[in-house]
C-alpha positions as CSV (number, residue, x, y, z in Angstrom):
1,X,-68.7,90.8,-73.8
2,X,-69.4,88.1,-71.3
3,X,-72.0,86.2,-73.1
4,X,-70.2,83.8,-75.6
5,X,-73.6,83.2,-77.4
6,X,-74.1,86.8,-78.0
7,X,-70.7,87.2,-79.5
8,X,-70.9,84.2,-81.9
9,X,-74.3,85.5,-83.4
10,X,-73.2,89.2,-83.5
11,X,-72.5,90.5,-87.1
12,X,-69.6,92.4,-87.8
13,X,-71.7,95.3,-88.9
14,X,-73.3,95.6,-85.5
15,X,-69.8,95.9,-83.9
16,X,-68.6,98.6,-86.6
17,X,-69.4,101.5,-84.2
18,X,-68.1,99.9,-81.0
19,X,-64.8,100.4,-79.2
20,X,-61.8,98.6,-80.5
21,X,-61.8,96.7,-77.2
22,X,-65.1,95.2,-77.7
23,X,-64.3,94.3,-81.5
24,X,-61.1,92.7,-80.3
25,X,-62.9,90.8,-77.6
26,X,-65.6,89.6,-79.9
27,X,-62.7,88.4,-82.5
28,X,-60.9,86.6,-79.7
29,X,-64.1,85.0,-78.3
30,X,-65.0,83.7,-81.8
31,X,-61.6,82.7,-82.8
32,X,-60.9,80.7,-79.6
33,X,-64.2,79.2,-79.6
34,X,-63.4,77.7,-83.0
35,X,-65.9,79.9,-84.9
36,X,-63.5,81.1,-87.5
37,X,-66.2,82.2,-89.9
38,X,-67.3,84.8,-87.3
39,X,-63.8,85.8,-86.5
40,X,-63.0,86.2,-90.1
41,X,-65.9,88.8,-90.5
42,X,-64.3,90.9,-87.8
43,X,-61.0,91.3,-89.6
44,X,-60.3,93.8,-92.5
45,X,-59.7,92.1,-95.9
46,X,-56.4,93.9,-96.4
47,X,-55.0,92.8,-93.0
48,X,-51.2,92.5,-93.0
49,X,-49.3,90.5,-90.3
50,X,-45.8,89.7,-89.8
51,X,-45.5,87.5,-86.7
52,X,-42.9,84.9,-85.4
53,X,-44.9,81.9,-87.1
54,X,-46.6,83.4,-90.0
55,X,-46.5,86.4,-92.4
56,X,-49.6,87.2,-94.4
57,X,-51.0,90.0,-96.5
58,X,-54.7,89.2,-96.4
59,X,-57.3,88.1,-93.9
60,X,-58.0,85.0,-96.0
61,X,-54.3,84.0,-95.9
62,X,-54.2,84.4,-92.1
63,X,-57.3,82.3,-91.6
64,X,-56.0,79.7,-94.1
65,X,-52.8,79.4,-92.1
66,X,-54.8,79.2,-88.8
67,X,-57.0,76.3,-90.2
68,X,-55.0,73.6,-88.4
69,X,-55.4,75.4,-85.1
70,X,-59.2,75.1,-85.3
71,X,-58.9,71.4,-84.0
72,X,-56.8,72.5,-81.0
73,X,-57.9,76.0,-79.8
74,X,-59.5,75.9,-76.4
75,X,-60.2,79.5,-75.4
76,X,-58.5,82.6,-74.1
77,X,-58.2,84.5,-71.0
78,X,-57.5,88.1,-71.1
79,X,-54.9,89.2,-68.6
80,X,-55.4,93.0,-69.0
81,X,-57.7,95.2,-71.2
């Protein structure tokens, strides 16, 4: 998705039938643009993540832990898809 405005206004249900690549791209664009509310709608409630900096068992816990990042996130650049 090349138009950021289209991504930030696209409800999660509109992406439901899309390819995983499009959903991930929409999530990353929203997250790195600081639109955590939109990014949150693209993540399953029962998400489980065990990363080097955080371990969470719900999407709400992930976004709570990422809240401090909202002030510093600047964007993303896919290397390969």
